[in-house]
C-alpha positions as CSV (number, residue, x, y, z in Angstrom):
1,X,-19.9,16.7,-0.3
2,X,-20.3,15.9,-4.0
3,X,-19.7,12.6,-5.7
4,X,-16.4,13.7,-7.1
5,X,-15.1,14.4,-3.6
6,X,-16.0,10.9,-2.6
7,X,-13.6,9.4,-5.2
8,X,-10.4,7.9,-4.1
9,X,-7.6,10.3,-4.0
10,X,-9.7,13.4,-4.0
11,X,-8.3,14.4,-0.6
12,X,-4.7,14.7,-2.0
13,X,-3.7,18.3,-2.1
14,X,-0.9,17.6,-4.7
15,X,-3.3,16.2,-7.3
16,X,-5.3,18.1,-9.8
17,X,-8.9,17.2,-9.1
18,X,-9.6,16.8,-12.8
19,X,-6.6,14.5,-13.3
20,X,-7.7,10.8,-13.4
21,X,-6.0,8.5,-11.0
22,X,-3.5,6.4,-12.9
23,X,-2.0,4.2,-10.2
24,X,-2.9,0.5,-10.4
25,X,-4.6,-1.0,-7.3
26,X,-2.3,-2.1,-4.6
27,X,-1.1,-5.7,-4.7
28,X,-1.7,-8.0,-1.7
29,X,2.0,-7.8,-0.9
30,X,1.9,-4.0,-0.9
31,X,-1.1,-4.0,1.3
32,X,0.6,-6.4,3.8
33,X,3.7,-4.1,3.9
34,X,1.6,-1.0,4.6
35,X,-0.4,-2.8,7.3
36,X,2.8,-4.0,8.9
37,X,4.3,-0.5,8.8
38,X,1.2,1.0,10.3
39,X,1.8,-1.2,13.4
40,X,5.5,-0.4,13.7
41,X,6.9,2.2,16.0
42,X,8.5,5.2,14.2
43,X,12.1,4.1,14.9
44,X,11.4,0.6,13.7
45,X,9.6,1.9,10.6
46,X,12.7,4.1,9.8
47,X,15.0,1.1,10.1
48,X,12.7,-1.1,8.0
49,X,12.7,1.6,5.3
50,X,16.5,1.9,5.3
51,X,16.8,-1.9,5.0
52,X,14.2,-2.1,2.2
53,X,16.0,0.7,0.3
54,X,19.3,-1.2,0.7
55,X,17.7,-4.3,-0.7
56,X,16.2,-2.4,-3.6
57,X,19.6,-0.8,-4.4
58,X,21.4,-4.1,-4.3
59,X,18.8,-5.6,-6.6
60,X,19.2,-2.8,-9.1
61,X,23.0,-3.2,-9.0
62,X,22.7,-7.0,-9.6
63,X,20.4,-6.5,-12.5
64,X,22.6,-3.9,-14.2
């Protein structure tokens, strides 16, 4: 495996290997959410996502 294959994101089939990664590092909050979701059962995870989407939509409506 070459050095380029060792770079973060090189495993992603949807990304051009020559395209630099542009996403900022995850925040501590984002990492906590991902860790929590990894421990959830699939049904709980789906319910959590629906709830989070509802909160996000309500926040957008309030701000507009």
